C-alpha positions, 0 to 999 in steps of 0.5 A, spaced: 499 500 499 502 506 498 502 512 503 499 519 502 502 523 497 506 530 498 500 534 496 494 530 500 492 536 506 496 534 512 491 531 518 493 529 524 490 526 530 491 525 538 486 520 541 486 519 548 482 515 552 478 517 558 480 513 563 483 518 568 486 524 569 489 527 562 497 524 562 503 528 560 505 523 555 498 525 552 500 533 552 507 531 550 504 527 543 499 532 543 504 538 542 508 534 537 501 533 533 500 540 534 506 543 532 506 538 525 500 540 523 501 548 524 507 548 521 504 544 515 498 549 515 494 542 516 489 540 521 489 538 528 484 533 530 482 530 537 478 524 537 476 520 544 477 513 544 472 511 550 470 504 547 474 501 554 468 501 558 471 497 563 476 503 565 471 509 562 471 515 567 465 520 565 469 526 568 476 525 564 473 526 557 472 534 560 478 534 563 481 532 557 478 538 554 480 543 560 488 541 560 489 541 553 486 548 552 490 550 558 496 548 554 494 552 548 493 546 544 486 548 540 484 542 536 480 544 529 475 538 529 472 534 535 467 532 539 466 539 542 467 543 536 464 538 530 468 537 523 466 534 517 468 527 519 465 525 526 462 523 530 469 524 534 467 519 540 468 512 538 462 510 542 458 513 538 461 510 531 460 503 533 455 501 528 461 503 523 465 498 526 460 493 525 460 495 518 467 494 517 467 488 521 462 485 516 466 487 510 473 483 513 469 477 515 466 477 508 473 477 505 476 472 509 480 476 513 477 475 519 474 469 524 469 468 529 472 466 535 468 462 541 473 460 546 470 462 553 474 466 558 476 459 562 479 455 555 483 462 554 486 462 561 488 454 560 490 455 553 495 461 556 497 456 562 499 451 557 503 455 553 507 458 559 508 451 561 511 449 555 516 456 555 511 459 549 509 466 548 502 466 550 498 468 544 491 465 541 493 459 537 488 460 532 484 454 533 478 457 531 480 459 524 477 455 520 470 453 524 465 449 520 458 452 519 456 446 524 461 448 529 459 455 529 452 453 530 453 448 535 457 454 539 452 459 538 446 454 541 450 453 547 450 460 548 457 462 547 458 469 545 464 470 539 469 475 538 471 477 532 479 476 530 484 478 525 486 472 520 494 474 520 497 470 515 501 464 518 507 465 514 511 471 511 512 478 515 510 485 515 513 491 513 512 498 514 515 505 514 517 509 520 519 516 518 524 516 524 527 509 523 526 507 516 523 500 515 521 495 520 519 488 519 515 483 523 515 476 522 508 473 522 510 469 528 510 475 532 503 477 530 497 475 534 491 474 531 488 480 535 481 481 537 478 486 533 470 486 535 469 485 542 463 480 545 460 486 547 460 489 541 465 494 542 471 495 538 479 493 539 483 499 540 486 496 533 480 495 529 477 502 531 484 506 530 485 504 523 478 505 521 477 512 524 484 514 521 482 512 514 475 515 515 478 521 518 483 522 512 489 522 518 495 523 513 500 522 519 500 518 525 504 521 530 504 517 537 508 514 542 513 508 540 510 503 545 505 502 539 510 500 534 509 492 535 502 494 534 503 497 527 504 491 523 496 489 525 494 495 523 498 495 517 494 488 515 488 491 517 489 497 511 491 492 506 485 488 508 481 493 506 485 496 501 487 502 503 493 507 503 497 507 509 498 514 513 505 516 514 508 512 521 512 517 526 513 513 533 516 518 538 521 516 544 517 515 550 518 520 556 523 517 561 525 517 568 532 519 570 533 512 571 531 511 564 524 507 565 518 509 562 515 514 566 510 512 571 506 516 577 510 511 582 516 515 580 514 522 577 506 526 578 504 524 570 497 528 571 497 534 567 491 536 572 497 536 578 502 540 574 496 545 573 494 545 581 501 546 583 502 552 580 506 550 574 505 555 567 502 553 561 508 556 557 513 552 562 510 545 561 509 546 554 516 549 553 519 543 557 515 538 553 518 542 547 525 539 549 523 532 549 526 528 543 531 534 541 527 537 536 529 544 537 536 546 535 540 548 541 546 553 541 553 550 539 559 551 544 561 556 539 555 560 539 555 560 547 562 563 547 561 567 541 554 570 543 556 570 551 549 566 552 548 561 558 548 554 557 541 554 558 539 559 553 537 555 548 532 551 553 526 557 553 522 558 547 515 559 546 510 555 542 511 560 536 518 559 536 517 551 536 512 551 530 517 556 527 523 552 529 521 545 531 525 540 526 522 532 527 528 530 523 532 532 529 528 528 534 533 523 538 530 515 539 533 515 545 528 516 551 528 523 553 528 524 561 523 528 564 527 531 569 522 535 575 528 539 577 529 542 570 521 543 570 521 547 576 528 551 574 524 553 567 518 554 571 521 559 575 524 562 569 517 564 566 515 566 573 521 571 574 519 573 567 512 575 569 510 582 570 508 584 578 501 585 575 501 578 571 505 574 577 499 576 581 494 574 576 497 567 576 497 566 584 489 569 583 488 564 577 491 558 581 493 558 588 489 563 591 483 562 586 476 564 588 473 557 586 479 554 590 478 559 597 471 558 596 471 551 598 476 551 603 473 557 607 467 553 609 471 547 612 475 551 617 469 557 618 467 553 625 474 552 627 477 559 628 476 565 632 480 570 628 481 571 621 488 571 622 487 564 624 486 561 617 493 561 615 495 556 621 489 552 619 489 551 612 497 552 610 497 545 607 493 547 602 498 551 599 504 548 601 508 544 595 511 540 601 508 537 607 513 532 611 511 529 618 516 527 623 514 520 626 512 523 632 506 526 628 504 520 623 506 514 627 501 511 631 502 508 638 500 501 637 503 500 630 511 499 628 514 504 623 515 498 618 507 496 619 505 504 619 509 505 612 506 499 609 499 501 611 500 507 608 502 504 601 495 501 601 492 507 603 496 510 597 493 504 592 486 505 595 486 512 594 489 511 586 483 507 585 477 510 588 473 516 586 474 523 590 467 524 594 466 522 601 461 517 599 466 513 595 472 515 599 470 513 607 467 506 605 473 505 601 478 507 607 474 504 612 474 497 609 482 497 608 482 498 616 477 492 617 482 487 612 488 490 615 486 491 622 487 498 623 482 502 627 478 508 624 482 513 628 489 510 626 487 509 619 484 516 618 490 520 623 495 517 619 492 519 613 491 526 615 498 527 618 501 525 610 496 530 607 496 536 613 503 534 617 499 535 623 495 532 628 489 536 627 485 539 621 479 541 617 475 535 616 479 530 612 475 526 607 472 534 605 480 536 605 482 531 601 477 532 596 478 540 596 486 539 595 484 534 589 486 527 587 492 528 583 496 533 588 493 528 594 496 522 591 503 526 589 503 527 596 503 521 599 508 518 594 513 523 596 511 521 603 513 514 602 519 516 598 522 519 603 521 514 609 524 509 604 530 513 603 531 514 611 529 507 612 536 505 607 540 511 611 539 507 617 541 500 615 
């Protein structure tokens, strides 16, 4: 299959899933797509990939909209602004996917598979026991009409799978890597349509990209291994391929894939913690090396600071970013550098704009109006407001053991329980109706009293043994910042424990 011609109008997309807080990786890939489109007079499309109903979070879509707009990455087409190729939510396109599945079944490029979850689990265990990579073994690739009728008479439901050629290989061009080839021995008969009637990512992604006339697929390198399945689908439909650009993944300092365990990954966290959108965009623009840095000769001849080349606006990125410069080594998401950069942007603000930035974030009317009712009945003078609420405005709170350590538990038990609290908070919606029973259930399971359970959480969040109502404070402080505070507490205590050894 051919790729788009140079004359085809450029169309790129970002397709986040509404399964939680917007990820900085989404912002990173969104920025690259935005720059690519704006440099070439193309269209930047936002598509919501919400077919994974088990992980769907109703509020997440609006958070995606708000976070991208906060960063200035405005889209030309999308669920809330419309466009010629909608709908732009995959959950509203299910009939389109089913029609295309029928086309694949009719052409012999796909088949129905009727295995039960138990049979698939047994298949996987057998393969692992034989030290084989777990994958679908193709048992239902050639079912007869009689076998299909028998399975359906049993009440079995089917999924639809891609029929990958047994032999041979699939190649595609990656614009950053050149030709990439996968043997079909390493390409599974991927599920295309689930038993609930919803498509998998692989089918919906290809159908949508084609129907929305996407010319360039710019996404993270973790999707490279899925691309042969996508190429096979394009070929099965007889469609031209888009250009593929697989961007290097953001990395922690230790070069591991960026994760919430080592860095805050929620865009909302950075917004609520007082980072400026220009600084976060600038920082993400450094990832991958697409912006030219001053040479040693330029630093000397122009009297530049070695970091002078790091500061640039979104407009400058659009003007100067070169995708050919991108390095395939994983860019490091260095929070120390991001804080330095944010400081540079803060110091460059006029006093009036600095005040406005404070009022828009840390001291916004909305934030203060949610804090005030929590302390109104607990203070006797307005001056005490700061004493009671300082933890809402601090970046770092680190209680000493005499504050967080319960009398009836050892340090090791306490830190283990705090880690369990973090797990519960990660999985729980931040409402009193969800938080209270989830935390109490954990306490019962681990034999911690409600008092010790909640006092530990209070100490970690506030640094104190007394505060405004705990659960309400958690909700106002926000999930992203609460989780970050918990993780920083645990990381610090782990380092202290290592020092004691």
